[in-house]
C-alpha positions in Angstrom: 24.6 -6.9 -20.0 27.1 -4.6 -17.5 26.3 -1.4 -18.7 22.4 -2.4 -18.6 22.8 -3.2 -14.7 25.2 -0.2 -14.0 22.5 2.1 -15.5 19.8 0.3 -13.5 22.1 0.9 -10.4 22.2 4.3 -11.2 19.0 4.8 -11.4 18.2 3.4 -7.9 21.3 5.1 -6.5 19.6 9.0 -7.6 16.3 7.2 -6.2 17.5 6.5 -2.8 19.0 10.0 -2.6 15.7 11.7 -3.2 14.2 9.1 -0.5 16.5 9.8 1.4 15.8 13.9 1.4 12.3 13.4 1.3 12.4 11.9 4.5 14.7 13.9 6.3 12.7 17.3 5.3 9.5 15.4 5.7 9.9 14.7 9.8 11.8 18.1 10.2 8.5 19.2 9.0 6.5 17.9 11.5 8.6 18.1 14.8 11.4 20.4 15.4 14.5 19.1 17.6 12.7 20.7 20.6 9.5 18.7 19.9 11.7 15.6 19.9 13.5 16.5 23.3 10.3 16.8 25.0 9.3 13.6 23.8 12.3 11.8 25.1 13.2 13.5 28.2 9.4 12.9 29.1 7.2 16.0 29.7 6.2 19.1 28.8 7.2 20.9 31.8 11.3 20.9 31.4 13.4 23.4 31.5 15.0 24.8 28.4 18.5 24.1 29.7 17.6 20.1 29.8 16.0 20.6 26.3 19.4 22.1 24.6 21.5 19.6 26.8 19.5 16.6 24.6 19.8 18.2 21.5 23.7 18.9 22.0 24.3 15.4 23.2 22.7 13.7 19.7 23.6 16.4 17.6 20.6 18.3 17.2 22.0 21.4 18.2 22.9 22.4 14.9 21.2 24.0 11.4 19.6 21.2 9.3 21.3 21.5 5.9 23.5 25.1 6.5 25.8 26.2 9.1 26.3 30.0 8.3 28.3 30.1 11.5 31.2 27.9 10.4 34.0 28.6 7.5 34.5 26.8 4.1 33.2 22.9 4.3 31.8 23.0 8.0 29.4 24.8 6.6 27.9 21.9 5.2 29.5 19.1 7.3 28.6 21.1 10.7 24.7 19.9 9.9 22.1 17.8 10.9 21.4 16.3 7.7 25.6 15.8 6.7 26.1 13.9 10.4 22.4 12.0 10.9 21.6 11.2 7.4 24.5 10.9 4.9 26.2 8.1 7.1 23.1 6.1 6.1 24.9 5.6 2.5 27.8 3.6 4.5 25.4 1.4 6.6 26.4 3.8 9.7 22.7 4.0 11.7 24.1 5.5 14.3 21.8 5.6 17.5 18.3 6.0 18.3 17.2 9.4 19.6 17.0 7.1 23.2 20.7 6.1 23.1 20.7 2.8 22.1 22.9 1.1 18.8 20.5 1.2 16.1 22.6 -1.4 14.1 22.9 -3.7 17.2 19.0 -3.4 17.2 18.8 -4.3 13.7 21.1 -7.6 13.8 19.0 -9.3 16.8 15.6 -8.3 15.1 16.3 -9.7 11.2 16.2 -13.1 12.6 12.5 -13.3 14.1 11.7 -11.1 10.8 13.3 -13.8 8.7 12.1 -16.7 10.6 8.3 -15.3 9.7 8.9 -13.7 6.5 10.8 -16.9 4.8 8.1 -19.5 5.7 4.9 -17.3 4.4 6.2 -16.2 1.2 7.5 -19.4 0.5 4.6 -21.5 1.6 2.3 -18.9 0.0 3.9 -18.8 -3.0 3.5 -22.2 -3.6 -0.3 -22.3 -2.3 -1.3 -19.4 -4.6 0.3 -20.8 -7.8 -1.3 -24.6 -7.1 -5.0 -22.7 -6.4 -4.5 -20.7 -9.6 -3.6 -23.3 -11.7 -6.7 -25.5 -10.2 -8.7 -22.6 -11.5 -7.3 -22.5 -14.7 -7.3 -26.6 -15.3 -11.2 -26.3 -14.2 -12.2 -23.6 -16.2 -15.7 -22.8 -17.3 -17.3 -25.4 -14.5 -19.0 -24.4 -11.5 -15.6 -25.3 -9.8 -14.1 -22.3 -10.9 -16.9 -19.8 -10.0 -17.2 -20.8 -6.4 -13.1 -20.8 -6.5 -13.3 -17.4 -7.9 -15.8 -16.3 -5.7 -14.2 -17.3 -2.4 -11.0 -15.6 -3.8 -13.0 -12.0 -4.2 -14.0 -12.5 -0.7 -11.1 -13.7 0.7 -9.2 -9.9 -1.0 -12.1 -8.3 0.3 -11.0 -8.8 3.9 -8.3 -7.3 5.7 -5.0 -8.7 6.9 -6.3 -7.5 10.4 -9.2 -9.3 10.6 -7.5 -12.3 9.8 -5.0 -11.7 12.5 -8.2 -11.2 15.1 -10.2 -14.2 13.7 -7.3 -16.6 14.0 -6.0 -15.6 17.2 -9.5 -15.7 18.7 -10.1 -19.2 17.3 -6.9 -21.1 17.3 -5.3 -19.6 20.6 -8.8 -18.3 22.5 -10.9 -20.9 21.9 -9.3 -24.0 20.6 -5.9 -23.2 22.4 -4.0 -24.7 20.1 -0.9 -22.2 20.1 0.0 -19.3 22.1 -1.9 -15.8 20.8 1.5 -14.4 21.3 5.2 -14.5 22.1 8.2 -15.5 20.5 11.0 -18.7 21.6 13.9 -20.3 19.5 14.5 -23.6 19.6 12.1 -26.2 19.8 9.3 -23.8 20.5 9.8 -22.0 17.5 7.2 -23.8 15.7 4.7 -23.5 18.0 5.0 -19.6 18.2 5.1 -19.2 14.0 2.8 -21.3 13.1 -0.4 -19.3 13.3 1.5 -16.1 11.9 2.7 -18.1 9.0 -1.1 -19.7 8.7 -2.5 -16.2 8.7 -0.3 -14.6 6.3 -0.8 -17.6 3.6 -4.3 -17.2 3.8 -4.5 -13.2 3.7 -2.9 -13.4 0.0 -4.7 -16.1 -1.3 -7.4 -14.1 -2.6 -5.3 -11.1 -5.0 -2.8 -13.1 -6.0 -4.5 -15.9 -7.0 -6.3 -14.2 -9.4 -3.6 -12.3 -10.6 -1.7 -15.6 -11.4 -5.0 -17.0 -12.4 -5.1 -13.8 -15.3 -2.1 -14.8 -16.6 -2.1 -18.6 -17.1 -5.6 -17.5 -18.7 -3.5 -15.5 -21.0 -1.3 -18.1 -21.8 -4.0 -21.3 -22.4 -5.4 -19.2 -25.8 -1.8 -19.0 -27.1 -0.5 -21.6 -30.5 2.4 -23.6 -28.2 -0.6 -24.5 -26.0 -2.9 -25.6 -28.9 0.2 -27.4 -30.3 0.8 -29.4 -27.1 -2.6 -30.2 -27.1 -2.8 -31.3 -30.4 0.1 -33.7 -29.8 -2.2 -35.4 -27.0 -0.4 -34.0 -24.4 -2.7 -34.3 -20.9 -4.1 -31.2 -19.6 -2.4 -31.4 -16.1 1.3 -31.7 -18.5 -0.2 -28.3 -20.6 -0.5 -26.6 -17.4 2.4 -27.5 -15.5 5.3 -27.9 -18.3 4.0 -25.1 -20.9 1.8 -22.8 -19.1 3.8 -22.4 -15.8 7.3 -22.5 -17.2 5.7 -19.9 -19.9 4.3 -17.7 -17.4 7.4 -17.3 -15.0 8.4 -14.2 -16.8 5.3 -12.2 -15.0 5.6 -14.1 -11.8 9.1 -12.9 -11.2 7.9 -9.1 -11.1 5.9 -10.2 -7.9 8.7 -12.7 -6.3 12.1 -11.4 -7.1 11.2 -7.8 -6.4 9.6 -9.1 -2.7 12.8 -11.1 -1.6 14.9 -8.3 -0.2 11.5 -6.8 1.7 11.5 -9.8 3.5 14.2 -8.7 5.8 12.3 -5.7 7.1 9.3 -7.9 8.7 5.6 -8.0 8.5 4.8 -4.6 10.4 0.9 -5.6 11.6 1.8 -9.2 12.0 4.7 -8.8 14.4 2.9 -6.3 16.3 0.1 -8.2 16.9 1.6 -11.7 17.7 4.6 -10.3 19.9 7.7 -10.6 17.4 10.5 -9.2 18.3 11.2 -8.5 14.8 12.0 -5.6 12.4 8.4 -4.8 11.9 7.6 -4.6 15.3 11.0 -2.4 15.6 9.4 0.5 12.9 6.0 0.4 14.5 7.6 1.3 18.3 9.9 4.3 16.6 6.9 5.8 15.4 4.7 5.8 18.2 8.0 6.9 20.1 8.2 9.8 17.0 12.1 8.3 17.4 13.5 10.2 14.0 16.9 7.9 14.0 14.9 4.8 13.7 12.3 6.0 11.4 15.0 7.3 9.2 16.9 4.0 9.0 14.0 1.9 8.6 12.9 4.0 5.8 16.1 4.0 4.0 16.7 0.7 4.7 13.1 -0.4 3.4 13.7 1.9 -0.1 17.5 0.6 -0.7 16.4 -3.3 -0.3 13.1 -2.5 -2.6 15.4 -0.9 -5.2 17.7 -3.9 -4.7 14.7 -6.0 -5.3 14.0 -4.2 -8.5 17.6 -4.2 -10.2 17.5 -8.0 -9.6 13.8 -8.0 -11.1 15.5 -6.6 -14.0 18.7 -8.8 -14.0 16.1 -11.7 -13.8 14.2 -10.5 -16.9 17.6 -10.3 -18.9 18.4 -13.8 -17.8 14.6 -15.1 -19.1 14.4 -12.9 -22.3 17.8 -11.6 -23.4 15.6 -9.1 -25.8 14.8 -6.9 -22.8 18.3 -5.9 -22.2 18.3 -3.8 -25.8 15.3 -1.4 -24.2 
C-alpha cells in the first residue's frame, strides 16, 4: 500500500514539474518582461529607464533559464525561472507584479471561495444522486422519459445562461437577493443563496445522466435479482444495494474534485462579485500579472493531482485488488 501511494506521488510530482515549466514557457512566449513592465506601469510612451527599473525591482532583468554572465551555480540560480518559479514547490508564492503579497491574498480569499463551493458541492451531489435514483426507479415510464429529456435540456444550456437568468429573475424582478456582493456574518446566506442555487441547478443535467447510467448498469446484475427474489422492496434495492455498489465510480467524480473546491468558481465569483480565488485569477489574467497566474496554475495543478492521489487511495480502500495493478 505504501509503495503504491509513493509511486502515485512520484508520478504526480513529475506532472507538476512539467506543468510549471510549460506555464513558464507559455507565458514568456506571449509576453516579454518589457511588455509586462509597460502594462503595469501604465502606458506605451514610457522611458526605457523606467522599464529597466521595474524589471530590476521584480527580478525580470535576468535571463529566463541560463545566465551566461555568471559563474558556477549562479548561472542557474540567477535566472527568472529559478527565482520566480522554483520557490512555488515550497509554497513560496512571492509578490505579484504589482507588489502585493500573493500568499496573503490567497489566505484572505480561500474563505469566500469555500463558502460558495462547499454547499454547492454537497447539495449538488445529494440532488444529482436523488434525481438519478428517481429516474432509475421510474424507468421505462413517461416520468423517466421526461426526466431524461429535462436533464438533456439542462445539460445543453451554458452555466453563463443560468447566472444571467438567475440574476434577472431573483434579483432584478423578484428582488429576493442581491444581484452581487459578499458579506460575512448573518448576511452571508443572503449573498450566497443565489450562487449556490445556480451552481446546483447547472450541474444536474450532465451529472444526473452519468449517475443514471451507472445505476442502470448495476440494476441488471445478479445480486440485484437475488435481492428482489428475497422480497426486498425496490427502494431498498436501490438505496441499500445499487447505490452502495456504485460508490466506486462515484468516488471518481467526487474525491478528485474536493481539493479544487479551494480554487473557487471562476465565472460564478466574477459575476457575483465574490472576493474568492476564482475572481482573483480572472483579474490576474485580465491584468496579465504573470506572478499571480503562475501561482494559481501551480496551485490548481497541485490540488488536482492531490485529488487524483486521494481517488487512487480511496479505490484501494474500496477494492484492494486495484493496488496490485
